[in-house]
C-alpha positions in Angstrom: -0.2 -14.7 12.1 3.3 -14.6 10.5 5.6 -12.3 12.4 8.8 -11.2 10.4 11.7 -8.9 11.4 12.9 -6.3 8.8 15.4 -3.5 8.6 14.9 -0.3 6.8 15.2 -0.9 3.1 14.1 -4.6 3.3 10.8 -5.6 1.7 8.0 -8.4 2.0 6.3 -9.4 -1.0 2.9 -10.8 -0.9 1.2 -12.8 -3.7 3.9 -11.6 -6.2 2.3 -8.1 -6.7 2.1 -6.4 -3.2 5.4 -5.0 -1.8 5.6 -3.8 1.8 8.8 -1.9 2.3 10.4 -0.5 5.7 10.9 3.2 4.9 12.0 4.5 8.2 12.1 3.6 11.8 12.2 6.3 14.4 11.9 5.4 18.1 8.6 3.3 18.2 7.3 4.4 14.8 7.8 2.5 11.5 6.8 4.0 8.3 5.9 1.4 5.9 5.7 1.9 2.1 3.1 -0.3 0.2 3.1 -1.1 -3.4 -0.1 -2.7 -4.4 -2.4 -3.1 -7.4 -5.0 -0.1 -7.7 -7.8 -2.7 -7.2 -6.6 -3.7 -3.8 -7.8 -1.8 -0.8 -5.1 -0.6 1.7 -6.7 0.6 4.7 -5.2 1.3 8.3 -6.5 -1.4 10.7 -8.0 1.1 13.1 -10.4 2.4 10.2 -11.7 -1.2 9.2 -15.3 -1.8 10.6 -15.6 2.0 11.4 -18.4 2.6 8.8 -16.0 3.2 5.8 -17.1 2.0 2.6 -14.2 0.3 0.8 -16.0 1.4 -2.5 -15.4 5.0 -1.4 -11.8 4.3 -0.7 -11.0 2.7 -4.0 -12.0 4.8 -6.9 -13.0 3.0 -10.3 -10.0 3.4 -12.8 -10.8 6.1 -15.3 -8.8 4.9 -18.5 -9.0 8.6 -20.0 -6.9 9.9 -17.2 -3.2 9.7 -17.2 -1.6 7.8 -14.3 -0.8 10.1 -11.3 2.8 10.5 -10.1 2.4 7.8 -7.3 1.6 5.0 -9.9 4.4 2.9 -11.4 3.8 2.7 -15.1 5.9 -0.3 -15.7 4.1 -2.5 -13.1 0.8 -0.7 -12.9 1.0 -0.5 -9.1 -0.2 2.1 -6.7 2.2 3.5 -4.1 1.0 4.4 -0.5 2.8 5.5 2.8 1.0 4.3 5.9 
């Protein structure tokens, strides 16, 4: 396991297309922003293996629908806060 220290506003880039950003630190809680391609599952660790079907979590892209406000059109990335 790689352990890194980050401050608010700093990022970690994984495989060139997944970006983890430290958004806020309050007490012992850290808010992390995640920019990842829509075809990558982003799921909290406590939900993995709890009967959740990843296919239900990652909807198939519908080319007829316009991107939602959480999608960066320039990079085709999804944005999520965990």
